[in-house]
Each structure stands twice: as C-alpha cells, then as structure tokens.
C-alpha positions in Angstrom: -15.1 -1.1 15.4 -13.9 1.5 17.8 -16.6 3.9 18.8 -14.5 6.4 20.9 -13.5 9.6 19.3 -10.0 8.5 18.1 -10.9 7.4 14.5 -9.7 10.7 13.1 -6.2 9.3 12.9 -3.6 11.5 11.4 -3.2 10.6 7.7 0.3 11.9 7.5 1.7 9.1 9.7 4.1 7.7 7.1 4.7 10.9 5.2 6.4 13.0 8.0 9.8 12.4 9.4 10.5 13.3 13.0 12.6 16.4 13.4 16.1 15.2 14.4 16.6 18.4 16.3 13.4 17.6 18.3 12.6 21.1 17.6 11.1 23.5 15.2 11.4 25.9 18.1 14.4 27.9 19.3 16.4 26.1 22.0 14.9 22.7 21.1 16.4 19.7 22.9 18.8 21.7 25.0 17.4 20.4 28.3 18.1 23.9 29.8 15.1 23.9 32.1 12.6 24.8 29.4 11.0 21.4 29.3 12.8 20.4 26.1 15.3 17.9 27.6 15.4 14.1 27.6 12.4 12.1 29.0 10.9 8.6 29.4 7.2 9.6 29.4 5.3 12.8 28.8 4.8 13.5 32.5 8.6 14.1 32.6 8.1 17.2 30.3 6.7 20.6 31.0 3.1 21.6 30.1 2.5 21.8 26.4 5.3 19.3 25.7 5.1 15.6 24.8 7.8 12.9 25.2 8.6 11.5 21.8 11.0 8.6 21.0 12.5 8.0 17.6 13.2 4.3 17.0 15.0 2.7 19.9 16.4 6.0 21.1 15.4 7.6 24.4 12.7 10.3 24.4 13.0 14.0 24.0 10.4 16.6 25.1 8.9 18.1 22.0 6.4 20.9 21.6 2.8 20.0 20.9 1.2 22.0 18.1 -2.2 22.7 16.6 -1.9 21.9 12.9 -0.3 25.2 12.0 3.2 25.6 10.6 3.5 28.8 12.7 3.6 26.6 15.8 6.8 25.1 14.4 8.5 28.4 13.6 8.0 27.8 9.9 10.6 25.1 9.9 8.3 22.1 9.8 4.7 20.9 9.8 2.4 19.9 12.6 1.8 16.2 12.2 0.4 13.3 14.3 2.3 10.4 15.9 1.2 6.9 15.0 -2.4 6.3 15.7 -2.5 8.9 18.4 -4.1 12.3 17.8 -1.2 14.2 19.4 0.4 16.7 17.0 4.1 17.5 17.2 6.4 19.6 15.1 8.0 17.4 12.4 10.0 17.9 9.2 7.9 18.8 6.2 6.3 15.7 4.6 8.5 13.5 2.5 7.9 12.6 -1.2 5.6 9.5 -1.5 8.1 8.2 -4.0 10.7 8.1 -1.2 8.7 7.1 1.9 10.4 7.3 5.4 11.9 4.4 7.3 8.8 2.6 8.7 10.8 1.0 11.5 11.9 4.3 13.0 8.7 6.3 13.1 8.2 8.6 16.1 6.4 7.1 19.2 5.0 8.4 22.4 6.4 6.2 25.2 4.4 5.3 28.3 4.4 3.2 31.4 0.6 2.9 32.1 -2.6 3.7 30.2 -3.0 7.0 32.2 0.2 8.3 30.5 -1.6 8.0 27.2 -5.1 9.0 28.3 -3.7 12.3 29.6 -2.7 13.2 25.9 -5.7 11.7 24.1 -8.8 10.1 25.7 -9.3 6.5 24.8 -5.7 5.6 24.0 -3.8 2.8 25.8 -0.2 1.9 26.6 0.7 -1.2 24.6 3.8 -3.2 24.8 5.3 -4.4 21.5 8.7 -6.0 21.1 9.6 -5.1 24.7 8.8 -1.4 24.4 5.7 0.4 25.5 4.0 3.2 23.4 0.7 5.0 23.3 -1.7 3.8 20.6 -5.4 3.1 20.1 -7.1 -0.1 21.0 -8.3 -2.4 18.2 -10.4 -5.5 17.6 -9.8 -6.1 13.9 -7.2 -5.0 11.4 -9.4 -2.3 9.9 -9.4 -0.4 13.2 -5.8 0.5 12.5 -6.3 1.7 8.9 -5.7 5.4 8.3 -8.0 7.3 6.0 -6.8 8.1 2.5 -5.7 11.6 1.9 -5.2 13.1 -1.6 -5.3 9.6 -3.1 -2.5 8.4 -0.8 -3.3 5.4 1.3 -0.9 4.6 4.2 -1.1 1.3 6.1 1.8 1.2 8.5 -0.1 -0.3 11.4 -1.5 -3.7 12.3 -3.7 -5.0 15.1 -1.8 -7.3 17.5 -2.0 -8.5 21.1 -0.6 -6.2 23.8 2.5 -8.2 25.0 1.9 -6.9 28.6 -1.8 -7.8 28.6 -2.9 -10.4 25.9 -6.5 -9.9 26.8 -6.5 -6.7 24.6 -5.1 -5.6 21.3 -3.6 -2.4 20.0 -2.4 -0.8 16.7 1.3 -1.4 16.4 3.8 -1.0 13.5 3.3 -3.5 10.7 6.7 -5.4 10.3 6.1 -6.1 6.6 6.6 -2.4 6.1 10.1 -2.5 7.6 11.5 -4.5 4.6 9.1 -3.3 1.9 7.7 0.2 2.7 6.4 0.6 -0.8 3.9 -2.1 -0.1 2.5 -0.1 2.7 2.2 3.3 1.0 0.0 3.5 -2.1 -0.2 6.7 -4.1 -1.3 7.6 -7.6 1.4 6.6 -10.0 3.2 4.2 -7.6 
C-alpha cells in the first residue's frame, strides 16, 4: 500500500466533467498573457494555474482552486483530476445515472516526475498508450481505488506498468470503463 500522503484521492473523479471553456473564470482560455493559454505541461502556465488536457487534445492552462465554488466564479465546482490531489474548476457534477465519458477525463500532462511532484508530492509521470500524465504510483489494484462518497463507488483507474519505465506501476484509466461506464460507477439504485 502507498504510505505517502496521496491516499485522499478525489472521490468526484468520474462525476465531474471538465469545463470545455477551460474556465469558470473571466477570460478563460484566451491566451492573452494571463496564463490561461495553451500548454504542454504545467510549467508552461503562470503561477496558480495547471495545464490540463481533455482526451487527446492539447492542454490549456486552468485555474487551480481550493474546494470552493467561489474560486470558480459560481459557474462550476472545484474537483480533482484523476488520482492527483490537484483541484481545478470543472462543470458541476453529472448525474450518476448518466456518468461522463470515461475515456475523455481531464489529465495533467507531464514530461518528467518533477512536473508532477511540483503539483503534488509523491506523484509520478507515467506513460500510458503513448501519452504521459501525472498520477500516483501503485503496487496493487487497490492502491488506485477511490473512497466511496455518499454511497457512490467510482472505480475508473487500474494499476498498470509505466510504459516508459516498466520497473514501476501507476494508476491509469481502466479501459473496461470506456465501453461500459456503468460497470465502473456504482450508486444506490443503479
């Protein structure tokens, strides 16, 4: 089991959709010198911003937030990204009866481990399907399980080898959820 302080993974992983406007703040995504333009990794963004990719698309600098809707201008919620404890402004959570597309969840892209550790201590840069993203290391499947919240259990991650370094494993998207999202989200009444 992981003993570093990253086990408080965000339970809203599968219930929040990434804001298409990359925003929840005025001027979001305009690239007008305010740090909210396109990016490859978070070091390309201004302080207080994180580079988030949605599916295969390139990244956009997005404001970090502190779990308050006020940080998002009241237009969204402050939710985590994958297994990483970095909160960003996202659309309000979706209905568990209609879960989001598991294949296109937001990700924090990286080049090296230091890109991830700068955002959350103990995270690593793992390559999966040719793309690198920040996640937590794992040894067994249970290391990637999110805690249940309000009776909802979300299991969108699995523990697999890092394609760039097969001597270690990281929590990556579980492909079975791509074709059958309902099997990965369990809520009362489902």
